[in-house]
C-alpha positions as a printed Julia matrix, in Angstrom:
355×3 Matrix{Float64}:
  22.06   -9.65   -3.82
  19.57  -12.58   -2.95
  17.81  -14.56   -5.64
  14.58  -12.52   -4.5
  16.03   -9.07   -5.05
  17.47  -10.29   -8.41
  13.93  -11.43   -9.69
  12.75   -7.85   -8.76
  15.56   -6.18  -10.68
  14.91   -8.4   -13.57
  11.26   -7.14  -13.6
  12.19   -3.52  -13.22
  14.87   -3.43  -15.77
  12.4    -5.13  -18.23
  10.13   -2.35  -17.71
  12.87    0.32  -17.86
  13.76   -1.18  -21.36
  10.39   -0.82  -22.49
  10.33    2.8   -21.84
  13.91    3.57  -23.12
  15.22    4.54  -19.88
  19.0     4.7   -19.16
  18.43    4.82  -15.48
  15.78    4.8   -12.77
  15.75    6.64   -9.52
  13.44    5.05   -6.96
  12.63    7.67   -4.19
  11.51    6.58   -0.67
  10.97    8.63    2.36
   9.97    8.12    6.27
   6.2     9.07    5.44
   4.37    6.01    6.69
   3.67    3.47    4.06
   5.76    5.15    1.23
   9.16    4.03    2.43
   8.64    0.61    0.84
   9.76    1.26   -2.63
  13.38    1.64   -1.19
  13.03   -1.49    0.64
  11.73   -3.32   -2.53
  14.9    -2.74   -4.28
  17.44   -2.81   -1.52
  16.21   -4.75    1.61
  16.71   -1.39    3.65
  13.83    0.02    5.78
  13.99    3.97    6.12
  13.42    4.91    9.68
  14.82    8.52    9.29
  14.69   10.93    6.53
  14.88    9.76    2.99
  16.8     7.79    0.51
  17.14    6.86   -3.3
  17.8     3.8    -5.17
  19.64    4.35   -8.31
  19.21    1.54  -11.06
  21.02    2.1   -14.27
  20.0    -0.1   -17.31
  23.35   -1.56  -17.02
  25.72   -1.94  -13.97
  25.34   -2.11  -10.34
  22.54   -0.22   -8.41
  23.38    2.09   -5.48
  21.34    3.39   -2.36
  22.03    7.24   -1.77
  21.52    8.68    1.5
  21.8    12.44    2.86
  24.89   12.83    4.76
  23.08   15.06    7.39
  21.78   11.99    8.83
  24.12    9.31    9.0
  21.61    6.93   10.37
  18.6     6.63    8.18
  17.87    3.22    9.34
  19.45   -0.23    9.85
  22.25    0.12    7.34
  23.6    -3.33    7.47
  20.18   -4.63    5.92
  21.09   -3.02    2.56
  22.06   -5.44   -0.01
  23.46   -2.43   -2.34
  26.55   -0.24   -2.22
  25.62    2.54    0.17
  26.63    6.26   -0.74
  26.29    9.18    1.37
  26.39   12.8     0.03
  25.51   16.26    1.28
  23.0    16.68   -1.58
  22.22   13.4    -2.94
  20.7    14.82   -6.3
  24.21   16.3    -7.07
  25.57   12.87   -6.63
  23.08   11.07   -8.96
  23.8    14.1   -11.45
  27.29   13.59  -11.46
  26.74    9.91  -11.96
  24.53   10.55  -14.67
  26.94   12.9   -16.42
  29.76   10.41  -16.3
  27.69    7.59  -17.71
  25.86    9.53  -20.43
  22.39    9.17  -19.22
  19.81   11.29  -20.9
  16.37    9.72  -20.13
  15.83    8.99  -16.54
  12.62    7.81  -14.87
  11.69    8.64  -11.33
   9.54    6.96   -8.96
   8.25    9.66   -6.55
   8.85   12.46   -8.74
   5.77   14.6    -7.57
   5.29   13.53   -3.94
   8.64   12.25   -2.61
  11.71   13.65   -4.22
  12.96   16.76   -2.49
  13.18   19.84   -4.24
  16.86   20.44   -3.76
  17.51   17.05   -5.5
  15.26   17.76   -8.17
  16.94   21.09   -8.99
  20.28   19.19   -9.11
  19.22   16.92  -11.84
  18.4    19.71  -14.31
  19.76   18.67  -17.74
  18.46   15.02  -17.64
  15.16   14.18  -19.15
  13.18   13.07  -15.98
  10.11   10.82  -16.7
   7.49   10.29  -14.0
   7.63    6.25  -13.54
   5.15    5.68  -10.62
   2.7     3.3   -12.36
   5.17    1.78  -14.53
   7.53    0.96  -11.33
   4.26   -0.32   -9.62
   3.18   -2.54  -12.35
   6.61   -4.05  -12.56
   6.19   -5.15   -9.06
   2.54   -6.03   -8.69
   2.81   -9.61   -9.48
   4.21  -11.24   -6.18
   6.52  -13.99   -5.83
   5.97  -17.15   -3.53
   8.09  -15.62   -1.08
   6.35  -12.21   -1.18
   2.88  -13.98   -1.1
   4.07  -15.81    2.45
   5.0   -12.5     3.67
   1.56  -11.08    2.7
  -0.15  -13.95    4.39
   1.9   -13.32    7.62
   0.91   -9.72    7.57
  -2.76  -10.73    7.16
  -2.65  -13.07   10.1
  -1.26  -10.27   12.4
  -3.82   -7.85   10.87
  -6.67  -10.3    11.73
  -5.15  -10.86   15.33
  -5.01   -7.41   15.72
  -8.59   -6.65   14.6
  -9.83   -9.51   17.1
  -7.68   -7.66   19.86
  -9.49   -4.4    18.81
 -12.94   -5.93   18.96
 -12.22   -7.54   22.21
 -11.22   -4.31   23.86
 -14.12   -2.47   22.43
 -17.26   -1.24   24.51
 -19.41    1.54   23.75
 -18.41    4.44   25.9
 -14.59    3.68   25.58
 -12.35    6.19   23.92
 -10.87    5.16   20.55
  -7.44    5.35   21.98
  -8.05    3.06   24.8
  -9.6     0.5    22.38
  -6.81    0.92   19.69
  -4.0     0.65   22.04
  -3.88   -3.05   22.78
  -3.92   -3.79   19.02
  -1.28   -1.45   18.42
   0.74   -3.35   21.19
  -0.07   -6.67   19.51
   1.31   -5.23   15.97
   4.55   -4.23   17.85
   5.08   -7.35   19.35
   4.42   -9.23   16.2
   7.03   -7.38   14.2
   5.34   -4.61   12.49
   7.33   -2.03   14.17
   6.38    1.59   13.01
   4.53    0.08    9.92
   1.05    0.64   10.93
  -1.67    3.08    9.98
  -4.84    2.53   12.18
  -7.84    4.8    12.5
 -11.45    4.9    13.44
 -14.05    6.4    11.0
 -16.18    9.15   12.65
 -19.06    9.22   10.2
 -17.73    8.84    6.77
 -14.42   10.64    7.8
 -11.29    8.75    8.74
  -9.84    9.95   11.98
  -6.96    9.22   14.49
  -7.78    7.06   17.4
  -7.61    9.82   20.0
  -8.45    9.69   23.61
 -10.93   12.48   23.02
 -13.04   10.31   20.65
 -15.67    8.42   22.46
 -17.17    5.25   20.62
 -20.59    4.46   20.33
 -22.62    1.41   19.64
 -21.26    1.01   15.93
 -17.69    1.5    15.2
 -15.71    1.3    11.87
 -12.1     0.56   12.54
  -9.45    0.97    9.65
  -6.71   -1.3    10.21
  -3.57   -1.33    7.85
  -0.24   -3.12    8.89
   3.07   -4.54    7.29
   4.54   -7.41    9.22
   8.06   -8.33    9.48
   8.38   -8.99    5.69
   7.08   -5.36    5.17
   4.31   -6.05    2.96
   1.24   -4.0     3.87
  -2.32   -5.44    3.96
  -5.73   -4.11    5.09
  -8.32   -6.17    7.21
 -11.11   -4.96    9.16
 -14.84   -5.4     9.82
 -17.43   -3.24   11.47
 -18.31   -3.82   15.13
 -21.47   -3.28   17.19
 -24.94   -2.77   16.73
 -26.08   -1.8    12.96
 -28.06    1.31   12.45
 -31.13    0.72   10.42
 -29.79    3.02    7.68
 -26.77    0.89    7.32
 -28.37   -2.69    6.95
 -28.76   -2.34    3.22
 -24.93   -1.54    2.76
 -24.24   -4.57    4.88
 -26.07   -6.58    2.25
 -24.16   -4.8    -0.5
 -21.0    -5.67    1.18
 -21.89   -9.59    0.99
 -22.88   -9.09   -2.67
 -19.51   -7.25   -3.39
 -17.43  -10.34   -1.66
 -19.32  -12.76   -3.93
 -18.78  -10.83   -6.97
 -15.06  -10.3    -6.38
 -14.54  -14.06   -6.26
 -15.49  -14.38   -9.75
 -14.74  -10.89  -11.39
 -11.2   -10.67   -9.7
  -9.42  -12.99  -12.18
  -6.47  -12.94  -14.54
  -7.27  -10.82  -17.63
 -10.16   -8.89  -16.24
  -9.24   -5.14  -15.9
  -9.46   -2.98  -12.88
 -12.29   -1.26  -14.28
 -14.22   -4.66  -14.77
 -13.69   -5.51  -10.93
 -14.76   -2.31   -9.9
 -17.99   -2.38  -11.81
 -18.66   -5.89  -10.57
 -17.98   -5.07   -6.9
 -19.64   -1.45   -7.03
 -23.11   -2.92   -8.53
 -24.69   -3.58   -5.27
 -23.87   -0.44   -3.67
 -24.86    1.66   -6.88
 -28.1    -0.35   -7.35
 -28.87    0.87   -3.81
 -28.12    4.5    -4.59
 -24.96    4.68   -2.64
 -21.85    6.91   -3.42
 -18.62    5.23   -3.1
 -16.22    7.45   -1.36
 -12.35    6.88   -1.22
 -11.31    4.54   -3.7
 -12.82    1.02   -4.24
  -9.47   -0.75   -4.0
  -5.77   -0.66   -5.24
  -2.87   -2.95   -5.57
  -0.78   -3.22   -2.43
   2.51   -4.45   -1.7
   5.85   -2.67    0.2
   4.25    0.47   -0.47
   0.78    1.1     1.25
  -1.09    2.29   -2.03
   0.43    0.97   -5.55
  -0.94    1.01   -9.03
  -3.15    0.12  -10.51
  -6.23    1.54   -8.73
  -9.52   -0.36   -8.97
 -11.96    2.08  -10.11
 -13.94    3.5   -13.06
 -12.03    3.74  -16.28
  -8.93    1.99  -14.96
  -8.0    -0.2   -17.86
  -5.17   -2.1   -16.42
  -5.45   -5.68  -16.9
  -5.04   -7.78  -13.73
  -2.37  -10.69  -13.63
  -2.46  -13.67  -11.37
  -0.21  -12.91   -8.37
  -1.36   -9.53   -7.89
  -2.51   -8.62   -4.46
  -5.41   -6.01   -4.12
  -6.55   -4.19   -1.27
 -10.47   -3.62   -1.59
 -12.59   -1.26    0.72
 -15.76    0.1    -0.86
 -16.7     3.05    1.08
 -20.38    3.09    0.99
 -21.86    6.53    1.85
 -25.61    7.54    1.81
 -27.07   10.31   -0.1
 -27.22   12.49    3.06
 -23.52   12.02    3.54
 -23.99   10.78    6.98
 -24.49    6.94    7.11
 -21.65    5.01    5.84
 -19.88    1.58    6.02
 -16.36    0.77    5.31
 -14.62   -2.62    5.75
 -11.36   -3.79    4.37
 -10.0    -6.85    2.94
  -6.79   -8.09    1.03
  -7.38  -10.22   -2.16
  -5.25  -12.35   -4.15
  -6.01  -12.32   -8.05
  -6.0   -15.94   -9.45
  -6.59  -17.46  -12.96
 -10.25  -18.47  -11.66
 -11.11  -15.44   -9.54
 -10.4   -13.6    -6.43
  -9.03  -15.27   -3.11
  -9.72  -13.45    0.0
  -6.58  -13.87    2.21
  -8.39  -13.11    5.47
 -10.27  -15.97    7.1
 -12.83  -13.36    8.77
 -16.39  -13.51    7.26
 -17.71  -10.46    5.45
 -19.86   -9.38    8.28
 -20.5    -7.05   10.98
 -19.26   -8.53   14.41
């Protein structure tokens, strides 16, 4: 296990101790953007099916795979002991009984763990541990930040490729295709989730979708280090009803530079960046922002009532989704930020403007 992985285990085990856990099960599946929890604690990227990293409070961790799929990814990249079992939950339950585990945290209990594995763990006190796990990994190391910055550079280049390909009348598919090609060439592999907004709704970039004079791409990628980022800007001729939203976006960007500082809460940041939108009467759809890392969406969320205290070294994806009162006009642009002692640092070099 390398030094970076050891650091991660120290942080996660500190969170486990704080919550009196005997063990932690970290679930991951091939669902795009949500395989990263397993990568974070093993170095292994899920390509097919699912896996669990099992972390005892004391002793060596394991990564457990279903036997029905001997290939779940590049197994040589895993830095842990690998175990295959017909029913991984039974293997984990057997280990827990042998070691006398009682209270076991589970990352992915509601959304990732399979039903058959959940049933096999009956008798253990299973504790949802999504937020706690995410907060334990929220502050990034220098090595992680370099991976984040590389992902941002790739994301920026993909946006510029999308912009170069865009012309009104082209299909969303033919404009997105060269950006996706760049992402694969630069090492993202399958770790992309890229769409265009059709009105206020997100949509796959289909060949049946013809782009007009104004387009809102949504670009999310993870580079070779497998850290997700989001960077995009609106492109084209700004409709008159969207112009005040553009002004509010500029105000959000300025506000985040001050508000997104060590010691502020996620609620504080939300209020600061949302003010320009709410003052103009806009509704914010989706979520204002969230922590981002090897999983596409991590805790804490940036929103109303979210009292998590931000710390220097956290990375946040911000994308206020401004929607007019008629539910038709909208503006959506993405940026990835670093929390520092003095305020937010946008990691993209792209100005906050419509291109």
